[in-house]
C-alpha positions as CSV (number, residue, x, y, z in Angstrom):
1,X,0.0,0.0,0.0
2,X,2.1,2.9,-1.3
3,X,-0.4,5.7,-1.0
4,X,-1.7,7.0,2.3
5,X,-4.6,9.4,2.4
6,X,-4.7,11.5,5.6
7,X,-8.0,13.4,6.3
8,X,-7.0,16.5,8.3
9,X,-4.1,18.9,8.3
10,X,-3.5,19.5,12.0
11,X,-0.5,18.6,14.1
12,X,-1.2,14.9,14.2
13,X,-1.8,14.8,10.4
14,X,1.5,16.4,9.8
15,X,3.2,14.0,12.2
16,X,1.8,10.9,10.6
17,X,2.5,12.4,7.1
18,X,6.1,12.8,8.2
19,X,6.3,9.1,9.2
20,X,4.6,8.0,6.0
21,X,7.0,10.0,3.9
22,X,10.0,8.6,5.8
23,X,8.6,5.2,5.0
24,X,8.7,6.0,1.3
25,X,5.0,6.3,0.9
26,X,3.1,8.8,-1.2
27,X,0.8,11.0,1.0
28,X,-2.5,12.6,0.1
29,X,-3.7,15.3,2.4
30,X,-7.4,16.2,2.4
31,X,-9.1,19.1,4.1
32,X,-12.4,20.9,3.7
33,X,-10.3,23.9,2.8
34,X,-8.3,22.9,-0.3
35,X,-5.9,25.8,0.3
36,X,-4.9,24.5,3.7
37,X,-4.3,21.0,2.4
38,X,-2.2,22.4,-0.5
39,X,-0.1,24.6,2.0
40,X,0.7,21.6,4.3
41,X,1.5,19.4,1.3
42,X,3.9,22.0,0.0
43,X,5.4,22.4,3.4
44,X,6.0,18.6,3.7
45,X,7.4,18.4,0.2
46,X,8.4,15.0,-1.2
47,X,5.6,12.8,-2.4
48,X,2.8,14.8,-0.8
49,X,-0.3,15.9,-2.7
50,X,-3.5,17.5,-1.6
51,X,-7.2,17.6,-2.1
52,X,-10.6,18.3,-0.6
53,X,-12.6,16.2,1.9
54,X,-15.3,14.5,-0.1
55,X,-13.3,13.5,-3.1
56,X,-12.5,9.8,-3.4
57,X,-9.4,8.9,-1.3
58,X,-6.5,7.8,-3.4
59,X,-4.9,5.7,-0.6
60,X,-5.6,2.2,0.3
61,X,-4.9,3.3,3.8
62,X,-7.1,6.2,5.0
63,X,-6.1,7.9,8.2
64,X,-8.7,9.9,10.1
65,X,-6.6,12.6,11.6
66,X,-9.5,14.6,13.0
67,X,-11.4,14.6,16.4
68,X,-13.7,11.8,17.3
69,X,-16.9,13.5,16.4
70,X,-15.6,14.7,13.0
71,X,-14.3,11.2,12.3
72,X,-17.8,9.7,12.7
73,X,-19.3,12.4,10.4
74,X,-16.6,11.8,7.8
75,X,-16.9,8.0,7.5
76,X,-20.7,8.3,7.4
77,X,-20.5,10.8,4.5
78,X,-18.0,8.7,2.6
79,X,-20.1,5.5,3.0
80,X,-19.2,2.8,0.4
81,X,-16.3,4.8,-0.9
82,X,-14.3,3.4,2.0
83,X,-15.3,-0.2,1.4
84,X,-12.2,-2.4,1.2
85,X,-9.9,0.3,2.5
86,X,-7.9,0.3,5.7
87,X,-9.4,3.0,7.9
88,X,-7.1,4.2,10.6
89,X,-8.7,5.7,13.7
90,X,-6.2,7.8,15.7
91,X,-8.8,9.5,18.0
92,X,-8.8,9.7,21.8
93,X,-12.4,10.3,22.8
94,X,-11.6,12.6,25.7
95,X,-14.1,14.9,27.3
96,X,-12.2,18.1,26.7
97,X,-14.6,20.2,28.7
98,X,-13.7,18.4,31.9
99,X,-10.5,16.5,30.9
100,X,-11.6,14.0,33.4
101,X,-13.3,11.2,31.4
102,X,-13.9,9.7,28.0
103,X,-17.1,10.4,26.0
104,X,-17.6,6.8,25.0
105,X,-19.6,4.4,27.1
106,X,-17.8,1.7,29.2
107,X,-17.4,-1.5,27.3
108,X,-16.8,0.2,23.9
109,X,-14.3,2.5,22.2
110,X,-14.1,5.3,19.7
111,X,-12.7,2.8,17.2
112,X,-15.6,0.4,17.6
113,X,-18.1,3.2,17.2
114,X,-16.4,4.3,14.0
115,X,-16.2,0.7,12.7
116,X,-20.0,0.4,13.1
117,X,-20.4,3.3,10.7
118,X,-18.2,2.3,7.8
119,X,-17.6,-0.7,5.5
120,X,-13.9,0.0,5.7
121,X,-11.5,-2.2,7.8
122,X,-11.0,0.0,10.9
123,X,-7.6,-0.2,12.6
124,X,-6.7,1.6,15.8
125,X,-3.2,3.1,15.6
126,X,-1.2,6.3,16.3
127,X,-3.5,7.3,19.2
128,X,-0.7,6.6,21.7
129,X,1.8,8.9,20.0
130,X,2.1,12.7,20.2
131,X,2.5,14.8,17.1
132,X,5.9,16.1,18.0
133,X,7.3,12.7,18.6
134,X,6.0,11.5,15.2
135,X,7.8,14.3,13.4
136,X,11.0,13.5,15.3
137,X,10.5,9.8,14.9
138,X,11.6,9.2,18.5
139,X,11.0,10.0,22.1
140,X,13.8,10.3,24.7
141,X,16.2,9.0,22.1
142,X,14.3,5.8,21.5
143,X,12.3,4.7,18.5
144,X,8.5,5.0,18.9
145,X,6.4,2.0,19.8
146,X,3.2,1.9,17.7
147,X,0.3,0.1,19.3
148,X,-2.2,-1.3,16.8
149,X,-5.5,-3.0,17.2
150,X,-7.8,-4.5,14.6
151,X,-10.0,-7.3,13.5
152,X,-8.8,-7.6,9.9
153,X,-5.4,-9.3,9.6
154,X,-4.5,-7.8,6.3
155,X,-5.4,-4.3,7.4
156,X,-3.4,-4.5,10.7
157,X,-0.5,-5.9,8.8
158,X,-0.6,-3.0,6.4
159,X,-0.5,-0.4,9.2
160,X,2.3,-2.4,10.9
161,X,4.3,-2.4,7.7
162,X,3.9,1.4,7.4
163,X,5.1,1.9,11.0
164,X,8.0,-0.4,10.6
165,X,9.2,1.2,7.4
166,X,8.9,4.6,9.0
167,X,11.3,3.6,11.8
168,X,8.7,2.8,14.5
169,X,8.3,-0.6,16.3
170,X,4.8,-1.8,15.5
171,X,3.0,-3.8,18.3
172,X,-0.2,-5.5,17.2
173,X,-2.0,-5.9,20.6
174,X,-5.1,-7.8,19.5
175,X,-8.6,-7.3,18.0
176,X,-10.3,-3.9,17.7
177,X,-11.8,-4.2,21.2
178,X,-8.4,-3.7,22.6
179,X,-8.8,0.0,21.5
180,X,-10.7,0.4,24.8
181,X,-7.4,-0.1,26.7
182,X,-5.3,1.9,24.2
183,X,-7.7,4.9,24.5
184,X,-7.8,4.7,28.3
185,X,-4.0,4.4,28.5
186,X,-3.4,7.4,26.3
187,X,-6.0,9.4,28.2
188,X,-4.0,8.8,31.4
189,X,-0.8,9.8,29.6
190,X,-2.5,13.0,28.4
191,X,-3.5,13.9,31.9
192,X,0.1,13.6,33.0
193,X,1.2,16.0,30.3
194,X,-1.4,18.6,31.6
195,X,-0.5,18.1,35.2
196,X,1.8,20.9,36.5
197,X,3.3,18.5,39.0
198,X,5.1,16.8,36.1
199,X,7.1,19.8,34.8
200,X,9.3,17.8,32.4
201,X,6.3,16.4,30.5
202,X,5.7,18.7,27.6
203,X,3.8,16.4,25.1
204,X,7.1,15.0,24.1
205,X,6.8,11.6,25.9
206,X,6.0,8.2,24.5
207,X,4.6,4.9,25.6
208,X,7.2,2.1,25.3
209,X,7.4,-1.6,26.3
210,X,10.9,-2.4,27.6
211,X,12.6,-5.5,28.9
């Protein structure tokens, strides 16, 4: 899968695009504002192109680099256009008003809710990495671990291959329902970044399995 479509042009979109370009992939960036997408593609250089949300994604892998609510709207709007594609959900469904809980019900996850709305093969990935570390390709001098969950073996393998080729260490942790733990784990890490007691945490940390 040589072309990766990234929907969104924010910090996470740029970080994932940086890893995809490092992996030798072609990147297509889509935004509702075509000018924004074109500007980010030009900034990234290399094999980066741009377009508008709504056009058919060129990539076999489609990354939803947008907030949870927007991700649900986008997959619903695309409908059958995502059939057969690997759809990567990177969202962390945090209640940003309180920053004290997730907005999904216990016993489910953002990834599972998105999967129920699309015929695409949904894979959870990149939700446990911060944008700055993706651009750098490392955290604390160590390669990034990429935690991946999915029900379709071919789709999870495609995301694992992308991460491995980009210099990350992919870790397929199980079926899509493992997204519940990945989202909760990253929520905890996010609260640490925002806690003034941890002065050295500046959204530049990474989750890593060692030993």
